[in-house]
C-alpha positions as CSV (number, residue, x, y, z in Angstrom):
1,M,-8.9,-19.3,-42.3
2,R,-7.0,-18.6,-39.2
3,E,-9.0,-18.9,-36.0
4,V,-7.9,-16.9,-33.0
5,Y,-9.4,-17.4,-29.5
6,V,-9.1,-14.8,-26.8
7,L,-8.1,-16.5,-23.6
8,G,-9.0,-13.6,-21.5
9,S,-7.4,-10.6,-19.9
10,L,-5.5,-10.2,-16.7
11,M,-4.9,-7.3,-14.4
12,I,-1.7,-7.5,-12.3
13,A,-0.1,-4.5,-10.6
14,G,-1.9,-2.1,-12.8
15,C,-0.8,-3.7,-16.1
16,F,-3.5,-4.9,-18.5
17,V,-2.6,-7.9,-20.6
18,A,-4.7,-9.6,-23.3
19,H,-3.9,-13.0,-24.7
20,S,-4.8,-14.8,-27.9
21,Q,-3.9,-18.2,-29.2
22,E,-4.5,-20.3,-32.3
23,N,-6.3,-23.7,-31.9
24,N,-4.2,-25.1,-29.1
25,S,-4.8,-27.5,-26.2
26,Q,-5.8,-26.3,-22.8
27,R,-2.3,-27.1,-21.5
28,D,-0.7,-25.0,-24.3
29,M,-3.2,-22.2,-23.4
30,D,-2.3,-22.4,-19.7
31,N,1.4,-22.2,-20.6
32,L,0.8,-19.2,-22.7
33,L,-1.1,-17.5,-19.9
34,S,1.7,-18.4,-17.4
35,R,4.3,-16.9,-19.8
36,A,2.1,-13.8,-20.1
37,I,1.9,-13.4,-16.4
38,L,5.6,-13.8,-16.2
39,D,6.1,-11.1,-18.7
40,V,3.8,-8.7,-16.7
41,V,5.7,-9.6,-13.5
42,Y,9.0,-8.7,-15.2
43,I,7.8,-5.3,-16.5
44,D,8.4,-3.8,-13.0
45,G,12.0,-4.4,-12.0
46,L,14.1,-5.8,-14.9
47,K,15.7,-3.0,-16.9
48,S,17.0,-4.7,-20.0
49,E,15.9,-7.5,-22.4
50,E,19.1,-9.3,-21.4
51,E,18.1,-9.3,-17.7
52,R,14.7,-10.7,-18.7
53,K,16.3,-13.5,-20.7
54,I,18.6,-14.5,-17.9
55,A,15.9,-14.4,-15.3
56,S,13.4,-16.3,-17.4
57,R,15.7,-19.3,-17.4
58,F,15.0,-19.7,-13.7
59,M,11.2,-19.7,-14.2
60,T,8.5,-22.2,-14.7
61,S,4.8,-21.6,-14.8
62,K,4.7,-22.8,-11.2
63,D,7.3,-20.2,-10.1
64,V,5.0,-17.4,-11.3
65,E,2.7,-18.1,-8.4
66,V,5.5,-17.3,-5.9
67,I,6.6,-14.1,-7.6
68,S,3.1,-12.8,-8.0
69,N,2.1,-13.6,-4.4
70,I,5.2,-12.0,-3.0
71,R,4.7,-8.8,-5.0
72,V,1.1,-8.5,-3.7
73,I,2.2,-9.3,-0.1
74,R,4.9,-6.6,-0.5
75,Q,2.3,-4.0,-1.6
76,V,0.0,-5.0,1.3
77,E,2.8,-4.5,3.8
78,I,3.5,-1.1,2.3
79,A,-0.2,-0.1,2.6
80,Y,-0.4,-1.5,6.1
81,E,2.6,0.7,7.1
82,G,0.9,3.7,5.6
83,L,-2.2,3.1,7.7
84,F,-0.7,1.9,11.0
85,D,3.0,3.1,10.9
86,A,4.1,-0.5,11.5
87,F,4.9,-3.7,9.7
88,I,3.5,-7.1,10.5
89,S,5.6,-10.3,10.8
90,V,4.0,-13.4,9.5
91,D,4.9,-17.0,10.2
92,A,5.5,-19.4,7.3
93,Y,2.2,-20.6,5.8
94,P,1.3,-23.1,4.5
95,P,4.0,-25.5,5.7
96,P,6.7,-26.2,3.1
97,S,6.0,-29.2,0.8
98,S,8.2,-30.9,-1.8
99,T,5.4,-32.7,-3.5
100,G,4.7,-30.0,-6.1
101,N,1.0,-30.5,-5.5
102,P,-1.2,-27.5,-4.9
103,R,-2.6,-27.0,-1.4
104,K,-5.7,-25.1,-0.4
105,W,-5.1,-21.8,1.2
106,E,-7.1,-21.9,4.5
107,T,-7.5,-18.3,5.6
108,S,-8.4,-19.3,9.2
109,K,-5.0,-21.1,9.5
110,S,-2.9,-18.4,7.8
111,G,-2.0,-16.5,10.9
112,D,-1.1,-12.8,10.5
113,F,-1.8,-12.9,6.8
114,Q,-5.3,-12.4,8.1
115,T,-4.2,-9.3,10.0
116,L,-2.7,-7.9,6.8
117,G,-5.9,-8.7,4.9
118,W,-4.2,-10.9,2.4
119,A,-5.1,-14.4,1.3
120,A,-3.9,-16.4,-1.7
121,D,-6.3,-16.9,-4.5
122,G,-7.2,-20.6,-4.4
123,E,-4.5,-23.2,-4.1
124,V,-0.8,-22.6,-3.7
125,R,2.4,-24.6,-4.2
126,G,4.6,-22.1,-2.4
127,T,5.1,-21.2,1.3
128,Y,5.2,-17.5,2.3
129,W,6.3,-15.5,5.4
130,V,7.4,-12.0,6.4
131,T,10.1,-10.8,8.7
132,T,10.2,-7.2,10.0
133,T,12.4,-4.6,11.6
134,D,11.3,-1.1,12.7
135,T,12.0,0.3,9.3
136,N,11.7,-2.5,6.8
137,F,10.3,-5.9,6.0
138,T,11.3,-8.9,4.0
139,V,8.8,-11.2,2.3
140,F,9.9,-14.7,1.5
141,G,8.5,-17.3,-0.7
142,I,9.8,-20.8,-1.3
143,I,8.8,-23.5,-3.8
144,D,10.1,-26.9,-4.8
145,V,8.8,-27.3,-8.4
146,D,10.8,-30.5,-9.2
147,G,10.2,-32.2,-5.9
148,D,13.9,-32.8,-5.1
149,G,13.7,-31.3,-1.6
150,Q,15.6,-28.2,-2.5
151,F,13.5,-25.0,-2.4
152,A,13.9,-22.1,-4.7
153,T,13.8,-19.0,-2.5
154,Y,12.4,-15.6,-3.5
155,K,12.4,-12.4,-1.5
156,A,11.2,-8.9,-1.6
157,T,11.7,-5.9,0.7
158,K,10.1,-2.5,1.0
159,S,12.3,-1.2,-1.9
160,E,13.0,-4.4,-3.8
161,N,10.8,-6.6,-5.9
162,P,11.3,-10.4,-6.4
163,N,12.6,-10.8,-10.0
164,A,14.5,-14.1,-9.7
165,P,15.3,-16.6,-7.1
166,I,18.0,-15.8,-4.6
167,T,19.1,-19.5,-4.7
168,R,21.3,-21.1,-7.3
169,S,19.9,-21.3,-10.8
170,D,19.8,-25.1,-10.7
171,I,17.4,-25.1,-7.8
172,Y,13.8,-24.8,-8.8
């Protein structure tokens, strides 16, 4: 008899995703969940299956954090503009790290991310910041998944989502 376990459900950017898996280890289940998150992230922005295949070569489960967080920061900036007719610049937080180890998000040290009302959920591997002009903003996120000192860089603007790194495909 085939046993199927529901890992849970996830709500990201208005997309509901349910996951199931047959008798696998926790690591396999975490990887499945990471891939599912990646699939949800790609729904909004990549037009063809070919674009999704190309972009997925750049991703690891740790990269998903950066894309997800940048998308949320982008939405928060858009909402902030709607309320206050301005954008908020935010200094890089937490400081960049090439260890690949997760770091606790300390809201009290996150600068103007507090003003925006955004905080990462738990620990992060990436570093995030926002630059602004009078009419636009750019959200950046960097991560060094392999610990080689080269950071994969992602960005989003008011009209553009982060779908793949803006750095070379061999930097992750």
